[in-house]
C-alpha positions in Angstrom: 13.6 -75.7 12.6 11.9 -78.9 13.9 12.3 -82.0 11.7 9.6 -84.2 13.0 9.0 -86.0 9.7 12.2 -88.1 10.0 11.3 -89.4 13.5 7.7 -90.1 12.3 8.9 -92.1 9.4 11.2 -94.1 11.7 8.4 -94.8 14.1 6.1 -95.8 11.3 8.7 -98.3 10.0 9.6 -99.8 13.4 6.2 -100.1 15.0 2.8 -101.4 14.1 0.8 -98.5 15.4 -2.6 -99.1 16.9 -4.5 -96.5 14.9 -8.1 -95.6 15.6 -10.4 -96.1 12.6 -13.8 -94.4 12.5 -16.7 -96.7 11.9 -17.2 -95.6 8.3 -18.2 -97.8 5.5 -16.2 -98.1 2.2 -17.9 -96.4 -0.7 -18.0 -98.3 -4.0 -17.6 -96.2 -7.1 -17.3 -97.0 -10.8 -13.7 -98.1 -10.8 -12.5 -97.8 -7.2 -13.4 -98.3 -3.6 -12.9 -95.4 -1.1 -12.6 -96.0 2.6 -12.4 -93.4 5.3 -10.3 -93.2 8.5 -8.4 -90.8 10.8 -4.8 -89.7 10.3 -1.9 -92.2 10.4 1.6 -91.2 11.2 2.7 -92.6 7.8 0.3 -90.3 5.9 2.2 -87.1 5.4 4.1 -88.1 2.2 0.8 -89.1 0.6 -0.9 -86.0 1.8 2.0 -84.0 0.2 1.4 -85.8 -3.1 -2.3 -85.1 -2.9 -1.6 -81.4 -2.1 0.6 -81.0 -5.2 -1.7 -83.0 -7.4 -5.0 -81.3 -6.5 -4.8 -78.0 -8.3 -5.6 -76.0 -5.2 -5.3 -72.7 -7.0 -3.3 -69.5 -6.5 -3.8 -69.6 -2.7 -1.7 -72.8 -2.3 2.0 -72.9 -2.1 3.6 -75.6 -4.2 7.0 -77.3 -4.7 7.8 -77.7 -1.0 9.0 -80.9 0.8 7.2 -83.0 3.4 8.8 -81.4 6.4 6.9 -78.2 5.6 3.6 -80.1 6.2 5.1 -81.4 9.4 6.1 -78.0 10.6 2.9 -76.1 9.6 0.4 -78.9 10.5 1.3 -82.2 12.1 3.8 -81.0 14.7 1.5 -78.2 15.9 0.7 -78.5 19.6 -3.1 -78.2 18.8 -3.0 -81.0 16.2 -5.4 -83.9 17.0 -5.2 -86.8 14.6 -8.7 -87.8 15.5 -9.9 -84.6 13.8 -7.9 -85.2 10.6 -9.9 -87.4 8.2 -8.6 -89.0 5.0 -10.2 -90.8 2.1 -8.2 -93.8 0.9 -8.4 -95.8 -2.4 -6.1 -98.9 -2.4 -3.7 -97.3 0.2 -3.6 -94.0 -1.7 -4.8 -90.9 0.1 -7.2 -89.2 -2.3 -8.8 -86.7 0.0 -8.7 -85.1 3.5 -10.7 -82.9 5.8 -9.1 -81.2 8.8 -11.3 -80.2 11.7 -10.2 -78.0 14.7 -11.3 -75.2 16.9 -11.3 -71.4 17.0 -9.4 -69.5 19.6 -10.9 -68.1 22.8 -11.4 -64.3 22.8 -8.3 -63.7 24.8 -6.3 -66.0 22.4 -4.9 -68.0 25.4 -6.5 -71.3 24.5 -8.9 -73.0 22.1 -12.7 -72.5 22.4 -14.3 -75.8 21.6 -17.7 -74.3 21.3 -16.7 -73.0 17.9 -15.4 -75.5 15.4 -13.6 -74.8 12.2 -12.8 -76.8 9.0 -9.1 -75.7 8.6 -8.7 -77.3 5.1 -10.2 -79.7 2.7 -8.8 -81.3 -0.5 -10.0 -84.0 -2.9 -8.0 -85.2 -5.8 -9.6 -84.1 -9.2 -10.1 -87.7 -10.2 -12.4 -88.3 -7.2 -14.4 -85.1 -7.2 -18.2 -85.0 -7.5 -18.3 -88.6 -6.2 -19.4 -87.8 -2.7 -15.9 -88.0 -1.2 -15.8 -84.4 0.1 -19.3 -84.7 1.5 -18.5 -87.8 3.5 -15.3 -86.3 4.8 -17.1 -83.1 5.9 -19.8 -85.1 7.7 -17.2 -87.0 9.6 -15.5 -83.7 10.6 -18.8 -82.2 11.7 -19.6 -85.3 13.9 -16.1 -85.0 15.5 -16.7 -81.3 16.3 -20.3 -81.9 17.7 -19.1 -84.7 19.9 -16.6 -82.4 21.5 -19.1 -79.6 22.2 -19.0 -77.4 19.2 -22.3 -75.6 18.5 -21.2 -74.1 15.2 -18.6 -74.6 12.5 -16.9 -72.3 10.0 -15.8 -73.9 6.8 -12.6 -72.1 5.8 -12.0 -70.8 9.4 -12.2 -67.0 8.5 -9.8 -64.2 9.3 -7.5 -65.0 12.3 -9.4 -68.2 13.0 -7.1 -70.9 11.6 -4.3 -72.4 13.6 -2.9 -74.4 10.7 -1.8 -73.8 7.1 -0.8 -70.1 7.6 2.0 -69.3 5.2 1.2 -72.2 2.8 -2.5 -71.7 1.9 -4.2 -68.3 1.4 -0.9 -66.5 1.7 0.0 -65.0 5.1 -3.1 -66.6 6.7 -5.3 -69.5 5.8 -8.4 -67.2 6.1 -10.8 -68.9 3.7 -11.3 -70.9 0.5 -10.5 -69.8 -3.0 -13.3 -70.1 -5.5 -10.8 -70.1 -8.4 -9.8 -73.6 -7.3 -13.2 -75.1 -6.6 -16.9 -74.1 -6.4 -16.8 -73.9 -2.6 -19.9 -71.7 -2.4 -22.0 -74.5 -4.1 -20.5 -77.2 -1.9 -21.2 -75.1 1.2 -24.8 -74.4 0.2 -25.4 -78.0 -0.5 -24.4 -78.8 3.1 -26.5 -76.0 4.7 -23.7 -73.5 5.3 -24.3 -69.8 5.0 -21.8 -67.2 3.8 -19.7 -66.1 6.8 -16.9 -63.7 5.8 -15.1 -62.6 2.7 -11.4 -61.8 3.1 -9.8 -59.5 0.6 -6.2 -60.3 -0.3 -4.2 -57.3 -1.6 -0.6 -57.2 -3.0 1.9 -54.5 -3.7 4.6 -55.1 -6.2 7.6 -53.2 -4.9 9.4 -53.3 -8.2 7.0 -51.0 -10.0 5.3 -47.7 -9.2 6.2 -44.9 -6.7 5.5 -44.7 -3.0 2.7 -42.3 -2.1 3.9 -38.8 -1.2 2.1 -36.1 0.7 2.9 -33.2 3.1 1.5 -35.2 6.0 3.7 -38.2 5.2 6.8 -36.0 4.9 6.0 -34.3 8.2 5.4 -37.6 10.0 8.7 -39.0 8.7 10.6 -36.0 10.1 9.1 -36.3 13.6 8.9 -40.1 14.0 11.4 -42.9 14.4 11.0 -46.4 13.0 11.9 -49.1 15.5 12.3 -52.7 14.3 12.3 -55.5 16.9 11.8 -59.2 17.4 9.3 -59.3 20.3 7.7 -62.7 19.9 7.8 -63.2 23.7 5.2 -60.5 24.0 2.7 -62.1 21.7 -0.3 -64.2 22.9 -0.4 -68.0 22.7 -2.5 -68.0 19.6 0.1 -65.9 17.7 2.8 -68.5 18.6 0.5 -71.3 17.3 -0.1 -69.6 14.0 3.2 -67.8 13.3 5.8 -69.0 15.8 7.4 -71.2 13.2 7.8 -68.3 10.7 10.2 -65.4 10.5 8.5 -62.3 11.9 9.5 -58.8 12.9 7.6 -56.0 14.6 7.7 -52.4 13.4 6.8 -49.4 15.5 6.6 -45.7 14.7 7.6 -43.7 17.8 7.5 -40.0 18.7 11.1 -38.8 18.8 10.6 -36.6 21.9 9.1 -39.2 24.2 9.3 -42.6 22.4 5.5 -43.1 22.6 4.3 -45.6 20.0 1.8 -44.0 17.5 1.5 -47.0 15.1 2.7 -50.6 15.1 2.5 -53.7 12.9 4.4 -56.8 12.0 5.7 -58.7 9.0 5.7 -62.4 8.4 7.9 -64.1 5.8 6.3 -66.1 3.0 9.4 -68.0 1.8 7.4 -71.2 1.1 5.8 -69.4 -1.8 9.1 -68.7 -3.6 8.9 -71.8 -5.8 5.4 -70.8 -7.0 5.7 -67.0 -7.2 9.3 -66.9 -8.2 10.0 -63.9 -5.9 10.5 -63.1 -2.2 7.3 -62.1 -0.5 6.3 -60.9 2.9 2.9 -60.4 4.6 1.9 -57.4 6.7 -0.5 -57.9 9.6 -1.9 -56.4 12.7 -1.6 -52.7 11.9 -2.6 -50.8 15.0 -2.9 -47.1 15.9 -3.8 -46.1 19.5 -7.1 -44.3 19.5 -5.7 -41.0 20.6 -3.3 -41.0 17.6 -5.8 -41.9 14.9 -6.8 -39.7 11.8 -3.2 -38.3 11.7 -1.9 -40.5 8.9 0.3 -42.7 11.1 -1.0 -46.0 9.8 -0.2 -45.0 6.2 3.2 -43.6 7.3 4.0 -47.0 8.9 3.0 -49.0 5.9 4.9 -46.8 3.5 8.0 -47.0 5.7 7.7 -50.8 5.9 7.5 -51.0 2.1 10.6 -48.9 1.8 12.6 -51.0 4.2 11.5 -54.3 2.5 12.4 -53.0 -0.9 15.9 -52.4 0.3 16.0 -56.0 1.4 15.1 -57.3 -2.1 11.5 -58.2 -1.2 9.4 -58.0 -4.3 5.8 -58.6 -3.1 4.0 -57.6 0.0 0.6 -59.1 0.9 -2.1 -58.0 3.3 -5.4 -59.6 4.2 -8.4 -57.6 5.4 -12.1 -58.2 6.0 -13.8 -57.0 2.8 -16.3 -55.1 4.9 -13.6 -53.1 6.7 -13.7 -49.9 4.6 -11.0 -48.1 6.7 -8.5 -50.9 6.1 -9.3 -51.1 2.4 -8.8 -47.3 2.1 -5.5 -47.5 4.0 -3.9 -50.1 1.8 -5.3 -48.7 -1.4 -3.6 -45.4 -0.5 -0.4 -47.4 0.1 -0.6 -48.7 -3.5 -1.9 -52.2 -2.7 -4.2 -53.8 -5.2 -6.8 -56.6 -4.8 -5.6 -60.0 -6.2 -8.2 -62.4 -4.9 -10.9 -63.1 -2.3 -11.1 -65.9 0.3 -14.5 -67.1 1.5 -15.7 -68.9 4.7 -19.1 -70.3 5.5 -20.9 -71.0 8.8 -23.3 -73.6 10.0 -25.0 -74.4 13.3 -24.3 -77.8 14.7 -26.4 -80.0 17.0 -25.7 -83.3 18.8 -27.4 -85.3 16.1 -24.9 -84.0 13.4 
């Protein structure tokens, strides 16, 4: 596992770095003065304190050290410090806004036409003072200057290259309204609702696995194959999940080894301090079109649950588009239950933003 934080701390101590500051005025408030700038290499420890002190809600992992932020955010190949904006009061980081870009359709590169706000946070003592608004405006300007014609606040399902596995659960797919009134904030800045992601969990310590004649028949005629095939995944997968433990599951016909269903699991170990149990996320369940409507997707999910229970995993998570009725039906049949919703919001940009 990379340990970039130690080298960053050493560099920050030994060198006076020539950091770029955006031309942004300080804002005077009742008892403090807030200034705004781009990311400094010495910021991660303060951003960690801000993260743990901001009451980010059930979606945010807690109790992790600074090297997790380095691994999940600042050491990523797509990280640009010029797109990471911080609010500072007397050398204390009290807020941040992280801007980036969505993936191209083939997931081989970034598409700078479509901007995203990967994450935002403002310390509770500094909320409703205009700090978040000013950070957002700086982020929008950064995106517009680089060619973005729209921006999604919260990134949406599969759109975020950062924070996956530490915010939202398996994916940082949106913002939790239990932590802050993001819908009001978005509307105030001319954003429209974009996508609602439904987060579903299954507690493997309670309840029975679903049983049916079709599931029994499929289990008899199919083999479960578990592999680590990260080399076969697209560039965007490596950006989002390459630093996490992941396994691929396949159901194959016994007579010809043809794949009738596939999916993968990603570890959520960073959530152990908060949830108190081992958790895993399931994603990318896929059934070839000529094998659909035969119960293979449900058979795969049920078999994954059985294998993970044997490995002392207690909770399994999945995220789906709330409008995807088929996915919701599948995971409801597999005994998953809704636990929260994540929201994203979209806005058109122009060169004057």
